[in-house]
C-alpha positions, 0 to 999 in steps of 0.5 A, a space after each residue: 100473037 095470040 093464042 087460038 081459041 077453041 077445044 084444042 090448043 097451040 100449046 103443042 106448036 110452042 112446046 114442039 118448037 123448044 129445041 132441047 128437052 132436056 133443058 125443058 124438064 130443068 125449066 118445069 123443075 124450077 117452075 114449080 120451085 119458083 127459082 127461075 126459067 132454067 136456060 131458057 132466054 126470051 127476048 121479051 115478057 110477052 113470049 115467056 108468057 107465052 111459053 109459060 102459059 103452053 108448058 101450064 096448059 100442055 104438060 102440067 096438068 095432073 089428074 091429082 097431087 099423086 099424078 104430079 108428085 108422080 111425074 115430079 119425082 120422076 124428072 127431078 131424080 137420078 132414078 132414069 137415063 134421059 131417054 126414060 125422062 122423055 117417054 116419061 115426058 111423051 107420056 105426060 103431055 098425052 094426058 095433059 095435052 089434048 090434041 098431042 093426045 089425039 093424034 097420038 092415040 089415031 096416027 102414032 100408037 096405031 102405026 106402032 102397033 101395025 109395025 109401020 116403019 115410016 110416018 110422014 107429015 102428010 098423014 098428021 095432016 090429013 087427020 087434022 083436016 079430018 078432025 077439023 071436019 068433024 069438030 069445026 068450032 074446037 079447031 078453028 083454024 087455018 091450012 097454015 096452022 095445021 100445016 105447022 101443027 102436024 110439023 111441030 108433032 113430028 118434030 116433038 117425036 123427034 126431040 122424045 126420042 120417038 122418031 128420027 129423020 126430016 121430011 119423013 120420019 123413022 118410027 123409033 121403038 123404046 126400050 122399056 126398063 123395070 123401073 120405067 114399066 113400073 112408073 108407066 103402070 102407076 101413071 096410068 093407074 094414076 090419071 084413070 081410076 081404072 085398074 083393068 087393062 080396059 084403063 085407056 092408058 095402057 094404049 100407050 105404053 107400047 105393048 100389046 096386051 098379050 105383051 103387057 099381062 107377060 110384063 104384068 106378071 114377070 117375076 122381078 115386078 111382084 113386089 109392086 102389084 098383086 093381079 087378080 083375074 075378075 072376069 075375062 080381065 085382069 085387076 091390078 092393084 099397086 103394092 105399097 113400095 120403097 
């Protein structure tokens, strides 16, 4: 089947159908080193090409060489647990995949911050219908494709460790260690030049503004950045750190 043409791609449907995201990370590392297809077996060259292109456009998009190095080093090393690597992949997909980022911004994160327990596929589907009405040229998809995308989005959240359940998903709140929080701050500053709390990517850190400031000021994290007040906002300057 040909890829859907438009501002938003169906990459998230292909990625959402991958059964094991640990194997996906292995594939990304091998792809980066041009050394193989990881643990995936494809029936046809067409299937391999479609899969590979979805990874390229839906995950492996970077704002800068620094951003790429940050991501690749994180998934290649042993610093992070598997659960933490899934959250690193979640953040990467928010940046790389426009539609995944849109749904996360408007449906998932508001549910998280409002203290919701459950997330239903119909909420995602309703948002996709709304988006289609707002941007008909960018989302020229059938109702069936919209329905599939809503399902695959929730499947992706489950595989990333951020939801659980079958028809109705229970929202899971991740535990963010100091080392993962340091990664998150570095990631946000790598993908957007805004060094204040107005950086739009801080929204995806599972902290409200008060919680984010409190975490940034933890004494254990002083070696990683300088915090200064500029008017009513906080400026973050990263320190060189081994």
